[in-house]
N, C-alpha and C positions, 0 to 999 in steps of 0.2 A: 635493471631489468626486473628485479623482484619488487621494487616499489611500484613499477608500472602495472604489474600483475595484481599486486595488492590493491592498488587504486581502482583498477577495473572491477575486481571482485567486491570491493567496498561499495562502489557505485551500484552494482547489481544487487547487493544485499540490501541497500537502502531502498531501491526500487521494489524489491520483493516485499519488504516490510510495509511499504506504503500501499502496495497492491493488496496485501492481506488486510490492512486496516480499511481500505475502500470496500473490499468484499464484505467485511463485517458491517459497515454502514449500509450498504445496499440490502444485505439480508435483513437488517433491522427495519429498513423502510418497507420491505415486502411483508415482514411479519406484522407490521402495524398498519397494513393497508385498510383495515376496517375499524381502526381506532378513531373515534370522533376527535377532531381538533389536532390530530397528529400532523406535524410538518416534516416532510421528507428532508433529509440532510445528505450532503455530498461535499466533496472538495475538489479543487482543481489539481489533478495529479501532477501535471508538469510544473506548476508553481511550487507545489509541496516538495517535489523532488529537487528542484533548484534550490529551495531553502534548506533542505536536508543535506545536500552535498556542497553547499556554498561555503562551508567552513564555519557557519554560525552555530553549529551544533550537530551532533551526530544522533541519529535515531537508533534506538535499540528495542528489541522485543522485551516485553515484560513491563512491570511497574517499577517506579523508583521506590527504594526502600522507605517504609513508613508512609507510603501514599495510599489513600483509599481509592484512587482513580483506577478505573478499569478500561482506560482508553486503549491499552495494548501498546502504547508507545511512550517511551520515556527518554529524556536526554540525560546527559551526564550531570547529575546534581539536581536537576529540576525537570518537571514534566514538560514535554514538548508535544504539541499536537498540530496536525495540519489545520489551516484555517477553514473551518466548516462553514458552508453556505446553506441557504435554504433553497429548495426547489420551487420554482414558480409554477403554480398550478396551470395545467393545460386547459382545464375547464372548471368552472365554479361548482362546488359541492355544498349541499346543505349542511353537512357536518364539518365543514372547513378542513377536511383531510386533503393534503396536497400530493399524496402518493399516486403516481400514474403507473399502473402495473405494466403497461407496454414498455414505457421508458425504463423502468426498473429491471425488467427481465432482459432487455437488450443490454443495459449497462452491466448486469451481472454476468452475462455470457461473454461480453467483450472483455471485461476485467479478468475473468477466469482464463480466457485464452492468452491474454498478455501475461498473466501470472505463470502459466505453464511455459510460455516461450522464454520467459526470464529464467525459469528453472533449467530449461534445456540449454540455454546459453551458458549458464554457470557450469553445468555439468560438462559441456563441451570444452570450455576453457580449462577446467581442471584436468580433464582427460588429455588435452593437448600438452599441458605442462608435464604431466606424468609420463606421457610417451616420449617427450623430449628428454626428460631426465633418464629414462631407461636406455634410450639409444646412446646417450652420451656416456653412461657408465658401462655399457656393454661393449662399446667400440674401442 
C-alpha cells in the first residue's frame, strides 16, 4: 500500500518538476520575443514525463553538485534534461525571431493550469492518506 502511494506521489512530483521547467522555458521565450535571431524552445511534455518515470533516471529539482548548469533539472549523478525542440515559425520575420506571442501566452496559461491541478491532486492525495490514518488510529 505504501509503495503504491509513494509511486503515485513520485509520478506527480516528476510531473510537477517538468511543468515547472516548461513554464521557465515559455517565460524565457516570452522574455526574448523582441530579441533578433532568438529561436523559441519547448519540449514534448508527455515524452519527457515518460522518460523521467520510465526508470531510466529520476528528475530532481536543483543542479547536480559541481555543475554550472542552470537547467533546474538534474539526475542522480549526471545532468538530465528534457529533449528541447525548436518552435517552427508561424510566419517569417525579418529578424529571424521564432517567438509567436499568441502561442506562447496560450502555452503559458495551459501549463500554469496543469501545474496547479497537479498541486491540487498531490494535496488531495496526502489529505486522503492523513484522514485514513486518523480514522484508523482513533477507531
